[in-house]
C-alpha positions in Angstrom: 0.1 0.0 0.2 2.9 2.4 0.8 4.5 1.5 -2.5 1.3 2.2 -4.4 1.0 5.9 -2.3 4.4 6.8 -3.2 4.2 5.9 -7.0 0.8 7.8 -7.2 2.6 11.2 -5.4 5.5 10.5 -7.7 3.4 10.6 -10.9 1.4 13.2 -9.9 4.2 15.5 -9.4 6.1 14.7 -12.4 2.9 15.5 -14.4 2.4 18.6 -12.8 5.9 19.7 -13.3 5.4 18.6 -16.8 2.8 20.8 -17.3 3.4 23.9 -15.4 1.5 26.9 -14.6 0.2 29.3 -17.0 0.6 33.0 -16.8 -0.6 35.8 -18.8 1.4 38.9 -20.0 0.9 40.7 -16.6 1.8 37.5 -14.7 -1.3 36.5 -13.4 -2.8 33.0 -13.4 -4.1 31.9 -16.8 -4.8 28.9 -18.8 -3.1 27.2 -21.6 -5.5 28.8 -24.4 -5.0 32.4 -23.0 -1.5 32.2 -21.6 1.5 33.9 -22.5 4.2 32.0 -20.9 4.3 28.8 -18.7 6.5 28.2 -15.7 7.6 25.0 -14.6 9.6 23.6 -11.6 12.7 22.0 -12.7 13.8 20.9 -9.1 13.8 22.2 -5.7 13.7 26.0 -6.2 14.7 25.9 -9.6 12.3 27.2 -12.4 12.3 27.8 -15.7 9.3 29.3 -18.1 8.8 29.3 -21.7 6.7 31.3 -23.8 4.0 29.4 -25.1 5.6 28.3 -28.2 7.6 26.2 -26.0 10.8 26.7 -27.8 11.6 29.9 -26.4 12.8 30.8 -22.9 11.1 33.7 -20.7 12.7 33.2 -17.4 15.4 30.8 -15.6 16.1 31.1 -11.9 15.5 30.5 -8.3 12.2 31.0 -6.9 12.2 30.1 -3.0 8.3 31.0 -2.7 6.5 30.7 -6.1 3.0 32.0 -6.4 0.6 30.0 -8.7 -1.9 32.9 -8.9 0.5 36.0 -9.5 4.0 36.3 -10.7 4.7 39.7 -8.6 4.1 37.4 -5.2 7.3 35.4 -5.8 10.2 35.4 -3.6 13.5 34.9 -6.1 17.1 34.3 -4.7 20.2 34.2 -6.7 20.8 35.0 -10.1 17.7 35.2 -12.3 17.3 36.1 -15.9 14.3 37.1 -18.1 14.2 37.0 -21.8 12.9 38.4 -24.9 10.7 36.4 -27.6 13.7 36.4 -29.8 15.9 34.5 -26.9 18.2 37.5 -26.5 18.7 38.6 -22.6 16.2 41.2 -21.5 17.1 41.4 -17.9 19.3 40.1 -15.2 19.4 40.4 -11.5 21.0 39.1 -8.7 18.9 38.8 -5.6 19.7 38.2 -1.8 17.6 35.6 0.2 15.9 37.9 2.6 
């Protein structure tokens, strides 16, 4: 029984990580059809977001508290980078753990 529960939790976490959370241009939670980018948890506090086209990176970095409804509520730490749709670096910032 414990093995079954563990396997179920592992599958659920994997599906969530692959599907990600969709956001609109303003960083508010959205659905896939209306999303501008999707954020996925790579591992631990490491996150990566890609534009809806799925090929171009939007964000990469560490988020210690990731909001699933409003990106403005996120708590970042370390070096974080945001990118334009063409893949060129838009903004880079080093955050300290507060």
